[in-house]
A tleap script that builds the chain and sets N, CA, C and O, in Angstrom:
source leaprc.protein.ff14SB
mol = sequence {
  NMET THR ASP ARG PRO ILE ARG LEU LYS PHE
  ASN GLY ARG THR VAL PRO ALA VAL LEU TYR
  ASP ASN PRO ALA ALA ASN SER LEU TYR THR
  GLN LEU PRO ALA THR LEU LEU PHE SER ASP
  TYR GLY ARG GLN GLU VAL ASN ALA ARG ILE
  PRO ARG LYS LEU THR MET LYS GLY MET PRO
  GLU GLY CYS ASP PRO GLU ILE GLY ASP ILE
  GLY TYR ASN VAL ALA GLY VAL VAL VAL LEU
  HIE TYR SER LYS ILE GLY TYR PHE LYS GLY
  THR ALA VAL LEU GLY HIE ILE ASP ALA ASP
  VAL SER ILE PHE GLN GLY TRP ASP LYS PRO
  VAL GLU VAL SER ILE ASP PRO VAL CALA
}
set mol.1.N position { -70.148 71.893 -59.862 }
set mol.1.CA position { -68.782 71.885 -60.477 }
set mol.1.C position { -68.956 71.731 -62.171 }
set mol.1.O position { -69.928 71.223 -62.729 }
set mol.2.N position { -68.020 72.178 -62.686 }
set mol.2.CA position { -67.976 71.371 -64.327 }
set mol.2.C position { -66.734 70.667 -64.548 }
set mol.2.O position { -65.685 70.649 -63.903 }
set mol.3.N position { -67.104 70.080 -65.632 }
set mol.3.CA position { -65.534 69.650 -66.130 }
set mol.3.C position { -64.408 70.691 -66.059 }
set mol.3.O position { -64.597 71.904 -66.162 }
set mol.4.N position { -63.296 70.139 -65.886 }
set mol.4.CA position { -62.305 71.186 -65.727 }
set mol.4.C position { -60.894 70.816 -66.641 }
set mol.4.O position { -60.542 69.640 -66.551 }
set mol.5.N position { -60.117 71.640 -67.448 }
set mol.5.CA position { -59.376 70.952 -68.405 }
set mol.5.C position { -58.382 70.923 -67.858 }
set mol.5.O position { -58.326 71.703 -66.908 }
set mol.6.N position { -57.425 70.277 -68.060 }
set mol.6.CA position { -55.993 69.678 -67.723 }
set mol.6.C position { -54.761 69.471 -68.977 }
set mol.6.O position { -55.229 69.332 -70.107 }
set mol.7.N position { -53.845 69.452 -68.905 }
set mol.7.CA position { -53.072 69.214 -69.751 }
set mol.7.C position { -51.862 68.024 -69.512 }
set mol.7.O position { -51.276 67.985 -68.430 }
set mol.8.N position { -51.631 67.340 -70.285 }
set mol.8.CA position { -50.510 66.168 -70.274 }
set mol.8.C position { -49.360 66.792 -70.820 }
set mol.8.O position { -49.511 67.628 -71.711 }
set mol.9.N position { -48.136 66.473 -70.368 }
set mol.9.CA position { -46.942 66.758 -71.006 }
set mol.9.C position { -46.035 65.735 -71.058 }
set mol.9.O position { -45.947 65.232 -69.938 }
set mol.10.N position { -45.277 65.168 -71.907 }
set mol.10.CA position { -44.729 64.403 -71.980 }
set mol.10.C position { -43.501 64.463 -73.435 }
set mol.10.O position { -43.790 65.362 -74.224 }
set mol.11.N position { -42.607 63.877 -73.713 }
set mol.11.CA position { -41.478 64.033 -74.414 }
set mol.11.C position { -41.770 65.583 -75.700 }
set mol.11.O position { -42.142 65.592 -76.873 }
set mol.12.N position { -41.474 66.434 -74.970 }
set mol.12.CA position { -42.067 67.685 -75.764 }
set mol.12.C position { -43.178 67.737 -76.208 }
set mol.12.O position { -43.377 68.544 -77.117 }
set mol.13.N position { -44.082 67.053 -75.814 }
set mol.13.CA position { -45.569 67.676 -76.593 }
set mol.13.C position { -46.452 67.650 -75.260 }
set mol.13.O position { -46.325 66.882 -74.306 }
set mol.14.N position { -47.386 68.687 -75.435 }
set mol.14.CA position { -47.958 69.131 -74.484 }
set mol.14.C position { -49.743 69.023 -75.273 }
set mol.14.O position { -50.208 69.646 -76.227 }
set mol.15.N position { -50.349 67.998 -74.404 }
set mol.15.CA position { -51.885 67.361 -75.034 }
set mol.15.C position { -52.717 67.998 -74.026 }
set mol.15.O position { -52.453 68.224 -72.845 }
set mol.16.N position { -53.997 68.301 -74.842 }
set mol.16.CA position { -54.924 69.050 -74.197 }
set mol.16.C position { -56.187 67.662 -73.742 }
set mol.16.O position { -56.441 66.641 -74.382 }
set mol.17.N position { -56.692 68.074 -72.606 }
set mol.17.CA position { -57.830 66.884 -72.024 }
set mol.17.C position { -58.523 67.752 -71.259 }
set mol.17.O position { -58.283 68.949 -71.099 }
set mol.18.N position { -59.667 66.904 -70.646 }
set mol.18.CA position { -60.594 67.370 -69.893 }
set mol.18.C position { -60.544 66.310 -68.474 }
set mol.18.O position { -60.019 65.197 -68.519 }
set mol.19.N position { -61.073 66.784 -67.460 }
set mol.19.CA position { -61.212 66.039 -66.317 }
set mol.19.C position { -63.028 66.076 -66.140 }
set mol.19.O position { -63.447 67.113 -65.625 }
set mol.20.N position { -63.911 65.201 -66.465 }
set mol.20.CA position { -65.449 65.174 -66.031 }
set mol.20.C position { -65.332 65.490 -64.541 }
set mol.20.O position { -64.443 65.500 -63.690 }
set mol.21.N position { -66.919 65.798 -64.637 }
set mol.21.CA position { -67.392 66.326 -62.908 }
set mol.21.C position { -68.191 64.940 -62.415 }
set mol.21.O position { -69.394 64.686 -62.353 }
set mol.22.N position { -66.961 64.126 -62.080 }
set mol.22.CA position { -67.776 62.733 -61.101 }
set mol.22.C position { -66.589 62.536 -60.270 }
set mol.22.O position { -65.477 62.817 -60.717 }
set mol.23.N position { -66.766 62.029 -58.978 }
set mol.23.CA position { -66.049 61.509 -58.023 }
set mol.23.C position { -64.859 61.353 -57.967 }
set mol.23.O position { -64.067 62.099 -57.393 }
set mol.24.N position { -64.572 60.207 -58.653 }
set mol.24.CA position { -63.220 59.971 -59.133 }
set mol.24.C position { -62.509 60.834 -59.515 }
set mol.24.O position { -61.429 61.069 -58.974 }
set mol.25.N position { -63.044 61.599 -60.703 }
set mol.25.CA position { -62.231 62.520 -61.581 }
set mol.25.C position { -61.694 63.508 -60.429 }
set mol.25.O position { -60.490 63.698 -60.257 }
set mol.26.N position { -62.764 64.160 -59.605 }
set mol.26.CA position { -62.901 65.257 -58.420 }
set mol.26.C position { -61.833 65.015 -57.858 }
set mol.26.O position { -61.106 65.989 -57.664 }
set mol.27.N position { -61.325 63.586 -57.372 }
set mol.27.CA position { -60.321 63.170 -56.370 }
set mol.27.C position { -58.888 63.211 -57.088 }
set mol.27.O position { -57.837 63.581 -56.564 }
set mol.28.N position { -59.089 62.708 -58.530 }
set mol.28.CA position { -57.650 62.986 -59.460 }
set mol.28.C position { -57.358 64.599 -59.214 }
set mol.28.O position { -56.382 65.039 -58.605 }
set mol.29.N position { -58.300 65.299 -59.752 }
set mol.29.CA position { -57.876 66.374 -59.821 }
set mol.29.C position { -57.388 67.017 -58.384 }
set mol.29.O position { -56.707 68.017 -58.611 }
set mol.30.N position { -57.527 66.746 -56.957 }
set mol.30.CA position { -57.242 66.989 -55.936 }
set mol.30.C position { -55.676 66.499 -55.746 }
set mol.30.O position { -55.045 66.744 -54.717 }
set mol.31.N position { -55.220 65.895 -56.684 }
set mol.31.CA position { -53.540 65.514 -56.597 }
set mol.31.C position { -52.873 66.004 -57.452 }
set mol.31.O position { -51.659 65.807 -57.504 }
set mol.32.N position { -53.456 66.678 -58.225 }
set mol.32.CA position { -52.590 67.356 -59.168 }
set mol.32.C position { -52.024 68.910 -58.999 }
set mol.32.O position { -52.706 69.748 -58.410 }
set mol.33.N position { -50.713 69.232 -59.568 }
set mol.33.CA position { -50.251 68.766 -60.714 }
set mol.33.C position { -49.308 67.522 -59.753 }
set mol.33.O position { -48.988 67.471 -58.566 }
set mol.34.N position { -49.052 66.508 -61.057 }
set mol.34.CA position { -48.709 65.313 -60.589 }
set mol.34.C position { -47.965 64.965 -61.955 }
set mol.34.O position { -48.397 65.227 -63.078 }
set mol.35.N position { -46.636 64.259 -61.616 }
set mol.35.CA position { -45.926 63.499 -62.543 }
set mol.35.C position { -45.836 61.876 -62.234 }
set mol.35.O position { -45.470 61.335 -61.190 }
set mol.36.N position { -46.259 61.302 -63.402 }
set mol.36.CA position { -46.830 59.780 -63.054 }
set mol.36.C position { -45.685 59.042 -64.291 }
set mol.36.O position { -45.295 59.646 -65.289 }
set mol.37.N position { -45.400 57.999 -64.019 }
set mol.37.CA position { -44.585 56.957 -65.105 }
set mol.37.C position { -45.665 56.150 -65.958 }
set mol.37.O position { -46.384 55.303 -65.427 }
set mol.38.N position { -45.708 56.348 -66.806 }
set mol.38.CA position { -46.926 55.836 -67.612 }
set mol.38.C position { -45.941 54.719 -68.414 }
set mol.38.O position { -44.931 55.130 -68.985 }
set mol.39.N position { -46.251 53.447 -68.424 }
set mol.39.CA position { -46.083 51.946 -69.263 }
set mol.39.C position { -47.071 51.448 -70.266 }
set mol.39.O position { -48.183 51.118 -69.853 }
set mol.40.N position { -46.849 51.375 -71.274 }
set mol.40.CA position { -47.752 50.522 -72.237 }
set mol.40.C position { -48.353 49.178 -71.679 }
set mol.40.O position { -47.545 48.469 -71.081 }
set mol.41.N position { -49.685 48.705 -71.783 }
set mol.41.CA position { -50.227 47.769 -71.139 }
set mol.41.C position { -51.232 47.066 -72.283 }
set mol.41.O position { -52.369 47.440 -72.568 }
set mol.42.N position { -50.460 45.896 -72.881 }
set mol.42.CA position { -51.113 45.301 -73.414 }
set mol.42.C position { -51.778 45.567 -75.276 }
set mol.42.O position { -52.685 45.015 -75.900 }
set mol.43.N position { -50.822 46.630 -75.629 }
set mol.43.CA position { -50.655 47.286 -76.648 }
set mol.43.C position { -52.224 47.920 -76.912 }
set mol.43.O position { -52.596 48.154 -78.061 }
set mol.44.N position { -52.981 48.137 -75.894 }
set mol.44.CA position { -54.116 48.931 -75.764 }
set mol.44.C position { -54.082 50.187 -75.190 }
set mol.44.O position { -54.855 50.944 -75.777 }
set mol.45.N position { -53.416 50.773 -74.155 }
set mol.45.CA position { -53.397 51.772 -73.210 }
set mol.45.C position { -51.759 51.827 -72.622 }
set mol.45.O position { -50.937 50.911 -72.617 }
set mol.46.N position { -51.614 53.177 -72.156 }
set mol.46.CA position { -50.518 53.059 -71.250 }
set mol.46.C position { -51.347 53.712 -70.177 }
set mol.46.O position { -52.272 54.515 -70.297 }
set mol.47.N position { -50.641 53.023 -68.772 }
set mol.47.CA position { -50.912 53.505 -67.521 }
set mol.47.C position { -50.024 53.465 -66.522 }
set mol.47.O position { -49.057 52.711 -66.626 }
set mol.48.N position { -50.192 54.249 -65.410 }
set mol.48.CA position { -49.371 54.534 -64.458 }
set mol.48.C position { -50.234 54.630 -63.056 }
set mol.48.O position { -51.396 55.038 -63.035 }
set mol.49.N position { -49.500 54.194 -61.873 }
set mol.49.CA position { -49.916 54.116 -60.519 }
set mol.49.C position { -50.334 55.281 -60.395 }
set mol.49.O position { -50.531 55.839 -61.475 }
set mol.50.N position { -50.616 56.063 -59.210 }
set mol.50.CA position { -50.913 57.140 -58.590 }
set mol.50.C position { -50.644 57.309 -57.148 }
set mol.50.O position { -50.955 56.378 -56.406 }
set mol.51.N position { -50.035 58.513 -56.585 }
set mol.51.CA position { -49.845 57.922 -55.235 }
set mol.51.C position { -51.033 57.699 -53.833 }
set mol.51.O position { -50.852 57.146 -52.748 }
set mol.52.N position { -52.225 58.360 -54.382 }
set mol.52.CA position { -53.243 57.755 -53.405 }
set mol.52.C position { -54.332 57.333 -54.175 }
set mol.52.O position { -54.572 58.032 -55.160 }
set mol.53.N position { -55.200 56.165 -53.934 }
set mol.53.CA position { -56.134 55.779 -54.842 }
set mol.53.C position { -57.622 56.671 -54.842 }
set mol.53.O position { -57.962 57.347 -53.871 }
set mol.54.N position { -58.248 56.579 -55.806 }
set mol.54.CA position { -59.307 58.227 -56.044 }
set mol.54.C position { -60.354 57.319 -55.402 }
set mol.54.O position { -60.256 56.144 -55.048 }
set mol.55.N position { -61.285 58.088 -55.350 }
set mol.55.CA position { -62.695 57.269 -54.351 }
set mol.55.C position { -63.246 56.910 -55.701 }
set mol.55.O position { -63.063 57.360 -56.832 }
set mol.56.N position { -64.172 55.698 -55.068 }
set mol.56.CA position { -65.063 55.320 -56.467 }
set mol.56.C position { -66.483 55.511 -55.935 }
set mol.56.O position { -67.520 55.490 -56.598 }
set mol.57.N position { -66.328 55.726 -54.451 }
set mol.57.CA position { -67.835 56.032 -53.996 }
set mol.57.C position { -68.641 56.895 -54.987 }
set mol.57.O position { -68.005 57.675 -55.695 }
set mol.58.N position { -69.981 56.828 -55.102 }
set mol.58.CA position { -70.854 57.320 -56.266 }
set mol.58.C position { -70.665 57.353 -57.907 }
set mol.58.O position { -71.271 58.044 -58.726 }
set mol.59.N position { -69.579 56.334 -58.124 }
set mol.59.CA position { -69.192 55.704 -59.507 }
set mol.59.C position { -69.977 54.678 -59.712 }
set mol.59.O position { -70.443 53.980 -58.811 }
set mol.60.N position { -70.207 54.497 -61.135 }
set mol.60.CA position { -70.912 53.130 -61.727 }
set mol.60.C position { -70.025 52.099 -61.280 }
set mol.60.O position { -68.852 52.313 -60.975 }
set mol.61.N position { -70.636 50.875 -61.238 }
set mol.61.CA position { -69.761 49.626 -61.010 }
set mol.61.C position { -68.339 49.156 -62.141 }
set mol.61.O position { -67.348 48.447 -61.965 }
set mol.62.N position { -68.743 49.785 -63.070 }
set mol.62.CA position { -67.549 49.516 -64.226 }
set mol.62.C position { -68.006 50.363 -65.293 }
set mol.62.O position { -69.029 51.047 -65.300 }
set mol.63.N position { -67.035 50.230 -66.301 }
set mol.63.CA position { -67.287 51.112 -67.452 }
set mol.63.C position { -66.752 50.462 -69.064 }
set mol.63.O position { -65.895 49.598 -69.246 }
set mol.64.N position { -67.322 50.974 -69.792 }
set mol.64.CA position { -66.265 50.358 -71.096 }
set mol.64.C position { -66.262 51.703 -72.190 }
set mol.64.O position { -67.025 52.203 -73.016 }
set mol.65.N position { -65.038 51.915 -71.692 }
set mol.65.CA position { -64.264 53.422 -72.193 }
set mol.65.C position { -64.032 53.519 -73.535 }
set mol.65.O position { -63.955 52.522 -74.253 }
set mol.66.N position { -63.937 54.418 -73.854 }
set mol.66.CA position { -63.873 54.764 -75.082 }
set mol.66.C position { -62.500 55.140 -75.979 }
set mol.66.O position { -61.748 55.903 -75.374 }
set mol.67.N position { -62.148 54.827 -77.014 }
set mol.67.CA position { -60.650 55.407 -77.210 }
set mol.67.C position { -60.423 56.849 -76.910 }
set mol.67.O position { -61.347 57.640 -77.100 }
set mol.68.N position { -59.307 57.246 -76.472 }
set mol.68.CA position { -59.339 58.372 -75.983 }
set mol.68.C position { -59.740 59.214 -74.516 }
set mol.68.O position { -59.568 60.374 -74.142 }
set mol.69.N position { -60.301 58.116 -73.963 }
set mol.69.CA position { -60.802 58.364 -72.587 }
set mol.69.C position { -59.397 57.914 -71.587 }
set mol.69.O position { -58.532 57.047 -71.715 }
set mol.70.N position { -59.676 59.013 -70.512 }
set mol.70.CA position { -58.567 59.041 -69.229 }
set mol.70.C position { -59.362 58.099 -68.138 }
set mol.70.O position { -60.261 58.540 -67.421 }
set mol.71.N position { -58.964 56.934 -68.120 }
set mol.71.CA position { -59.774 56.359 -67.071 }
set mol.71.C position { -59.053 55.612 -65.801 }
set mol.71.O position { -57.827 55.701 -65.743 }
set mol.72.N position { -59.800 54.823 -64.701 }
set mol.72.CA position { -59.213 54.485 -63.508 }
set mol.72.C position { -59.592 52.981 -63.311 }
set mol.72.O position { -60.679 52.449 -63.536 }
set mol.73.N position { -58.290 52.349 -62.774 }
set mol.73.CA position { -58.942 51.189 -62.303 }
set mol.73.C position { -58.692 51.158 -60.719 }
set mol.73.O position { -57.724 51.682 -60.169 }
set mol.74.N position { -59.525 50.591 -60.198 }
set mol.74.CA position { -59.543 50.471 -58.933 }
set mol.74.C position { -58.232 49.960 -57.850 }
set mol.74.O position { -58.232 50.123 -56.629 }
set mol.75.N position { -57.194 49.336 -58.631 }
set mol.75.CA position { -56.006 48.846 -58.119 }
set mol.75.C position { -55.034 50.203 -58.243 }
set mol.75.O position { -53.804 50.154 -58.209 }
set mol.76.N position { -55.856 51.469 -58.400 }
set mol.76.CA position { -54.929 52.509 -58.359 }
set mol.76.C position { -54.278 52.841 -59.392 }
set mol.76.O position { -53.313 53.528 -59.058 }
set mol.77.N position { -54.342 52.674 -60.567 }
set mol.77.CA position { -53.820 53.017 -61.790 }
set mol.77.C position { -54.737 53.894 -62.802 }
set mol.77.O position { -55.870 53.602 -63.184 }
set mol.78.N position { -53.967 55.048 -63.145 }
set mol.78.CA position { -54.827 55.906 -64.236 }
set mol.78.C position { -54.263 55.132 -65.507 }
set mol.78.O position { -53.151 54.612 -65.583 }
set mol.79.N position { -55.334 55.160 -66.578 }
set mol.79.CA position { -55.396 54.959 -67.832 }
set mol.79.C position { -55.434 55.506 -68.902 }
set mol.79.O position { -56.621 55.738 -69.134 }
set mol.80.N position { -54.589 55.980 -69.994 }
set mol.80.CA position { -54.940 56.235 -71.154 }
set mol.80.C position { -55.280 55.692 -72.201 }
set mol.80.O position { -54.382 55.350 -72.971 }
set mol.81.N position { -56.492 55.474 -72.511 }
set mol.81.CA position { -56.824 54.391 -73.118 }
set mol.81.C position { -56.669 55.021 -75.137 }
set mol.81.O position { -57.069 56.089 -75.601 }
set mol.82.N position { -55.920 53.803 -75.917 }
set mol.82.CA position { -55.722 54.475 -77.306 }
set mol.82.C position { -56.314 53.270 -78.057 }
set mol.82.O position { -56.130 53.179 -79.270 }
set mol.83.N position { -56.907 52.488 -77.493 }
set mol.83.CA position { -57.984 51.419 -78.244 }
set mol.83.C position { -59.053 51.128 -77.327 }
set mol.83.O position { -59.211 51.696 -76.247 }
set mol.84.N position { -59.945 50.012 -77.910 }
set mol.84.CA position { -61.415 49.975 -77.440 }
set mol.84.C position { -60.735 48.850 -76.579 }
set mol.84.O position { -59.788 48.232 -77.065 }
set mol.85.N position { -61.225 48.546 -75.220 }
set mol.85.CA position { -61.139 47.404 -74.269 }
set mol.85.C position { -62.341 46.790 -73.944 }
set mol.85.O position { -62.373 45.706 -73.362 }
set mol.86.N position { -63.325 47.401 -74.275 }
set mol.86.CA position { -64.625 46.723 -73.375 }
set mol.86.C position { -64.750 46.845 -72.350 }
set mol.86.O position { -63.808 47.222 -71.652 }
set mol.87.N position { -66.285 46.503 -71.709 }
set mol.87.CA position { -66.525 46.641 -70.496 }
set mol.87.C position { -65.817 45.896 -68.855 }
set mol.87.O position { -65.697 44.671 -68.864 }
set mol.88.N position { -65.505 46.450 -67.902 }
set mol.88.CA position { -64.473 46.098 -66.976 }
set mol.88.C position { -64.820 46.805 -65.549 }
set mol.88.O position { -64.655 47.958 -65.148 }
set mol.89.N position { -65.367 45.640 -64.952 }
set mol.89.CA position { -65.756 46.456 -63.353 }
set mol.89.C position { -64.633 46.698 -63.014 }
set mol.89.O position { -63.633 46.227 -63.556 }
set mol.90.N position { -64.644 47.633 -61.869 }
set mol.90.CA position { -63.723 48.351 -60.803 }
set mol.90.C position { -63.161 49.415 -61.699 }
set mol.90.O position { -62.239 50.139 -61.322 }
set mol.91.N position { -63.819 49.530 -63.106 }
set mol.91.CA position { -62.684 50.713 -63.538 }
set mol.91.C position { -64.002 51.928 -63.773 }
set mol.91.O position { -65.149 51.632 -63.439 }
set mol.92.N position { -63.719 53.113 -64.296 }
set mol.92.CA position { -64.050 54.626 -64.204 }
set mol.92.C position { -63.308 55.440 -64.980 }
set mol.92.O position { -62.080 55.522 -64.972 }
set mol.93.N position { -64.363 56.278 -65.911 }
set mol.93.CA position { -63.730 57.235 -66.817 }
set mol.93.C position { -63.674 58.218 -65.918 }
set mol.93.O position { -64.449 58.447 -64.989 }
set mol.94.N position { -62.622 58.840 -66.279 }
set mol.94.CA position { -62.350 60.256 -65.826 }
set mol.94.C position { -62.162 61.105 -66.549 }
set mol.94.O position { -61.881 62.099 -65.879 }
set mol.95.N position { -62.146 61.341 -67.676 }
set mol.95.CA position { -62.070 62.246 -68.153 }
set mol.95.C position { -61.925 62.053 -70.155 }
set mol.95.O position { -62.642 61.110 -70.490 }
set mol.96.N position { -61.479 62.459 -70.925 }
set mol.96.CA position { -61.397 62.536 -71.901 }
set mol.96.C position { -59.865 63.473 -72.907 }
set mol.96.O position { -59.784 64.674 -72.649 }
set mol.97.N position { -58.968 62.996 -73.771 }
set mol.97.CA position { -58.182 63.594 -74.150 }
set mol.97.C position { -58.533 63.930 -75.287 }
set mol.97.O position { -59.120 63.031 -75.889 }
set mol.98.N position { -58.373 65.174 -76.007 }
set mol.98.CA position { -58.683 65.692 -76.968 }
set mol.98.C position { -57.249 66.452 -78.056 }
set mol.98.O position { -56.771 67.524 -78.430 }
set mol.99.N position { -57.070 64.733 -78.168 }
set mol.99.CA position { -55.594 64.707 -79.167 }
set mol.99.C position { -56.289 63.522 -80.053 }
set mol.99.O position { -57.442 63.091 -80.026 }
set mol.100.N position { -55.026 63.112 -80.944 }
set mol.100.CA position { -54.976 62.150 -81.645 }
set mol.100.C position { -54.396 61.125 -80.670 }
set mol.100.O position { -53.263 61.509 -80.380 }
set mol.101.N position { -54.662 60.104 -80.108 }
set mol.101.CA position { -54.140 59.578 -79.067 }
set mol.101.C position { -53.524 58.272 -79.774 }
set mol.101.O position { -53.635 57.240 -79.113 }
set mol.102.N position { -52.952 58.179 -80.900 }
set mol.102.CA position { -51.859 57.267 -81.348 }
set mol.102.C position { -50.559 57.742 -80.954 }
set mol.102.O position { -49.569 57.027 -81.110 }
set mol.103.N position { -50.490 58.829 -80.481 }
set mol.103.CA position { -49.256 59.192 -79.748 }
set mol.103.C position { -49.004 58.476 -78.703 }
set mol.103.O position { -47.894 58.694 -78.217 }
set mol.104.N position { -49.728 57.589 -78.111 }
set mol.104.CA position { -49.445 56.624 -77.000 }
set mol.104.C position { -49.135 55.419 -77.499 }
set mol.104.O position { -48.543 54.644 -76.748 }
set mol.105.N position { -49.347 55.142 -78.392 }
set mol.105.CA position { -48.817 53.564 -79.034 }
set mol.105.C position { -47.370 53.498 -79.319 }
set mol.105.O position { -46.741 54.384 -79.898 }
set mol.106.N position { -46.850 52.309 -78.845 }
set mol.106.CA position { -45.692 51.757 -79.380 }
set mol.106.C position { -44.526 52.278 -78.134 }
set mol.106.O position { -43.318 52.209 -78.364 }
set mol.107.N position { -45.090 52.822 -76.750 }
set mol.107.CA position { -44.183 53.244 -75.948 }
set mol.107.C position { -43.386 51.956 -75.888 }
set mol.107.O position { -44.093 50.966 -76.076 }
set mol.108.N position { -42.011 51.686 -75.661 }
set mol.108.CA position { -41.349 50.313 -75.505 }
set mol.108.C position { -40.525 50.858 -74.538 }
set mol.108.O position { -39.376 50.421 -74.600 }
set mol.109.N position { -40.773 51.829 -73.491 }
set mol.109.CA position { -40.290 52.202 -72.090 }
set mol.109.C position { -40.974 53.206 -71.485 }
set mol.109.O position { -41.485 54.183 -72.032 }
set mol.110.N position { -40.963 52.919 -70.312 }
set mol.110.CA position { -41.595 54.056 -69.276 }
set mol.110.C position { -41.578 55.503 -69.666 }
set mol.110.O position { -40.479 56.022 -69.857 }
set mol.111.N position { -42.665 56.211 -69.806 }
set mol.111.CA position { -42.531 57.728 -70.122 }
set mol.111.C position { -43.111 58.526 -68.738 }
set mol.111.O position { -44.130 58.353 -68.070 }
set mol.112.N position { -42.139 59.349 -68.640 }
set mol.112.CA position { -42.869 60.331 -67.358 }
set mol.112.C position { -43.973 61.490 -68.222 }
set mol.112.O position { -43.774 62.107 -69.269 }
set mol.113.N position { -44.795 61.481 -67.596 }
set mol.113.CA position { -46.111 62.475 -68.112 }
set mol.113.C position { -46.689 63.543 -66.958 }
set mol.113.O position { -47.181 63.129 -65.909 }
set mol.114.N position { -46.591 64.729 -67.224 }
set mol.114.CA position { -47.183 65.764 -66.068 }
set mol.114.C position { -48.358 65.825 -66.564 }
set mol.114.O position { -48.734 65.885 -67.734 }
set mol.115.N position { -48.996 65.804 -65.452 }
set mol.115.CA position { -50.783 66.157 -65.590 }
set mol.115.C position { -50.853 67.753 -64.745 }
set mol.115.O position { -50.662 68.009 -63.556 }
set mol.116.N position { -51.161 68.539 -65.758 }
set mol.116.CA position { -51.605 69.764 -64.783 }
set mol.116.C position { -52.575 70.339 -64.936 }
set mol.116.O position { -53.071 70.323 -66.062 }
set mol.117.N position { -53.232 71.079 -63.855 }
set mol.117.CA position { -54.581 71.547 -64.270 }
set mol.117.C position { -54.252 73.194 -64.862 }
set mol.117.O position { -53.187 73.758 -64.607 }
set mol.118.N position { -55.218 73.752 -65.580 }
set mol.118.CA position { -55.406 74.570 -66.768 }
set mol.118.C position { -55.943 75.376 -65.976 }
set mol.118.O position { -56.999 74.994 -65.472 }
set mol.119.N position { -55.408 76.782 -65.583 }
set mol.119.CA position { -56.027 77.555 -64.628 }
set mol.119.C position { -56.934 78.308 -65.703 }
set mol.119.O position { -57.733 79.171 -65.340 }
savepdb mol mol.pdb
quit
């Protein structure tokens, strides 16, 4: 399997991204398309709960996501990182956003984001 393109749609925008070929990202891909309600968390990321938790089998114990990474927390939360947060146990990198991620900053209320596979 290879990395798979996806797109995020919100507030009239369409943002390209990619999901990597790893067990957690593949688990998310099986749940697409999906519309999730993302909220700002700590002025460093926006995140949303997903209907079914992703598998972490075969994933590293934790990660240090980069700005623009799509992440996952074992609590069942998908994360769009717009700042550097450092290493956290129980997290994984699912993919990366191919756009200026400052568009996620300053969300003062929850935003519906559609995540769709690109055919």
